[in-house]
N, C-alpha and C positions, 0 to 999 in steps of 0.2 A: 933343473929339478934337484932339490936337495935330497940327501940320503933318507931323511925322515919321511919324505913324501913317497919314496919307493917302497918303504916297509910298512906303511899304514895308509888308510884312506885319507883323502883330503876332506876336512870337516868344515861344513858350512852351517851357519846359524841364520835362520830367517826370523826376524822380529817385524811385526806388522801392526799398523793401526794403533799406535800408542796414544794418539790424541792428547798430547801434552799441551799444557797451557802456561801462560806467563805467570799466573798466580800459583803459589806453592800449594794452596789448598784447592786448586782447580779439580773439579769432579765431573764425570760424565755419568748421568743417571745414578748418582749417588756413589760412584766409584772414583776415588782419588787416583788419577791416572799416573801420577809419579809413583805412588805407593805400589800400584799394580805392576808397573814396569820393574820396579825394584824387586818385587817378589818373583817375577819371571826370571830376571837376571840371576837371582840367588838360586833358583831352581836349575838353570842352565849350568852354573858352576858346580852345584852339588851333584847333578846327575851325569853331566857329560864333560865337564871341565872346559878347557879353552878350545874355542874353534880356531880355524885358520882364516876364515873370512866371514863377515857379517853382511847380510843383505837386509836393509831396512826399507820395506816396500810400501811406503806411502801412508798418508794421514798421520804423519809424524807429529804434527801439531793440529790441535782442534781450532785454535784461533789464529794460526799463521804468524805468530809472534816470534821475533828474534830470540827472546828469552827461552821459548819452548825448544827451539833447535839447539840452543846452547845447553839446556838441561840434557837433551839427548846426547850431545857430544860428551858431556861430563859423565853421564851414566855409562857410556860405552867404554870409558877408561877402565872399567872392571876387566876388560878383555885386552889381551896383548896383541891382537891382530888388527888389520885394516877393516874398514867398513865401507859400504857404498849405499847411498841414500837416493831414493826416487820419490817423486811427488804423488800425492793423492788429491782428491777433490777438495779436502779441507786445507791443504797447504798453500802457502804463498810462495810461488815458484822461485821468484828472484831472491827472497830472503832465505829460503832453504838452500838455494844454490850457493849463496855467499857464505853461509856458515859451514855448509858441507865442504866447500873448497878449503876453508881454514883447517879442517880435519882430514884433508886428503880423501874425502868421501864423495867426491864428485865424478869419479871415473865411470864411464858408460860402457866400456869394454875392458874386461879383465881376463887375462890368461894366467892361470895359476893351477897348480895341482893336476896338470894334464887335461884341464877343462877350459872352456871359455864361457864367460858370463856376460850376457848382453842385457843392459838395463834400459828400459824404454819409459818415456814420459807420456802417459795416457791422460794426463789431467787436461781439463778444459776450463779456463778461467770463468768463475762465477756459475759453474754448472756442476751437478753431481755426477752425470754420466761421463764416460770416457771416450776419447777418440785419439787415434794415432795420426798426427799430421803427416803430410807427404814426406817431409824430411826424416821423420822417425821411421817410416816404412822403408825409405831408401837406405837409411843407416842400418836397419835390420838386415836387409837383403845383401848389401855390400859387405857387411861384416861376416855374414855366413859364407858368402862366396869366397872371401879371402882365406878362410880357415876351414876347408872342407873336411879335414881329417881330425879336427878336435871336437869331441863331444861337447854339446852346448846346452846351457841352461839359460832360457830367456825369461825375464821377469818384467812385470808391469803391475800397476795397481789394480786396474779394473778387470772384472771377469770377462773373458772372451767366449764364454759358453753360457747356455741357459742353466740356471740352477733351480732348486725346488721351491724357493721362496718367491711367491708370485710378485710381491711388492718390489722386488729388485729387478724385475724384467726390463725396466726402462732405464736403469742406472748403471748398466754394464758398459762394455766396449761397443760403441755404435757401429764402427766400420770393421767388425770382426771378420767379414769375408775377405777383405783385403789383407788382413793379418794372416789368416790361415792359408791364403794362396801363397804367401811367402814361406811360411813354416813348412807347408807340405812339400815344397821343392827341395828341402834340405834334411836328409835322413839323419844327419848328425845331431839334430835337436832331440835331446833325450827328455828334457824337462821344460814345461811351461808352468810358471809359478806366479801366483798373484796374492793380493790381500783383499781389502774392501768388503768382503762378505762376512767377516767376523765369525767364521765357522770352518770346519774341515770339509774339503772337497777332494776326492781322489777318483780319477777316471783315466782310461787309456784312449789314445787317439792316434792311429797310424804309427805306432811305434814310440810315441811320446807319452810321458806320464803328465797328466794335468793335475795340478795341486793348488789348493788354497789352505789357509792356515788361520787358527783362532787369533783374535786380537789379544794384545797384551793388556786390554782393559775389559770392555763389555762384550758379550756374545749375542749375536742375533739367533733367533729360534729357527732351526732348520725346518723347511717345509711350510712356513707360516704364510698365510694369504695376505695379511696386513703386517705392518711394522710390529715386531715383537722381540723382546729380549728374554733370555733365559739365564737362570742363576748358575752358570757354569764357570769354572775357574779360568783365569787368563792363561794363555799358553804361547807356545813357540813351535817351530819346526826345525828339526835337526837332520842334516844330510851327511852321509859318508860316501864319498865319490871315489871310484877307481878310475885310473887313467884309461882303462879299457872301455869306459862308457857305462859300466855297471855301477849300480848305486843302491843304497838302502836309505830309507827316510822314516822318521817317526815324529808324531806330535806328542808333546808332553805339556802338562798343565801344573801351575803352582797351586796345588790342592790345599796347602796350608794357609793360603791367603784368605783372610776373613773380610767380608764386605757385605753391605746391605744395598741391594740393587732396587732401583725404582722401576718396577715392572708395569707401571700404569701409564708410562709415557707413550705418546703417539709419534715420537720422533726424537732426533738427537742433534 
């Protein structure tokens, strides 16, 4: 551990659901996803400065294209730290993995800043819902068993709990019981973090903080019965982690970003 890490918290940035595309003018419901990501990155640098680690938690590309992942890698050059990328339902897993490896962003278990970060692939090819295959569950359990004294942040793309938006009930993590059976065995898990729902979620569960984060592009309406988006600014989540296991977190939005959202769409 470096001296800087003993005198200040370890800083982690979560960016999620950028939905980048091969086309430079690629837009999601009227929002240019490259421009919105740029606005979020500018807000990070203005408000918080440089993180120590970036977690990019899925739906990195809308079209699964190699160019989209290369754009992400290029944009993240604004930061001087490492990043780690995981897949969401819109991603092409093999293409993401290939480009992530080029950027050193393919690590699944990171020990840094007195914490451990465990990154899971909950994507299911050709499906919107998520599932953790048996090797993913085994990886989660064995990794936590090997490091019982390190506070842990576990992240995946799909939500492992029910949320207030009814239309998302069937597109979360399908085998959540198996996931929680493992998490509940390990009190060192302090944070379970995800994307996918394009909105803020914060709850407690048996000593773990459960957190979701706004997208860097469009936002889904909280509590909606049917698919609905709301004209809220793109955002990110920031963590400051202490080696003791204590932490603070906040969501910030790029409020200066101007966009015209298509709120009449029935999907994306």
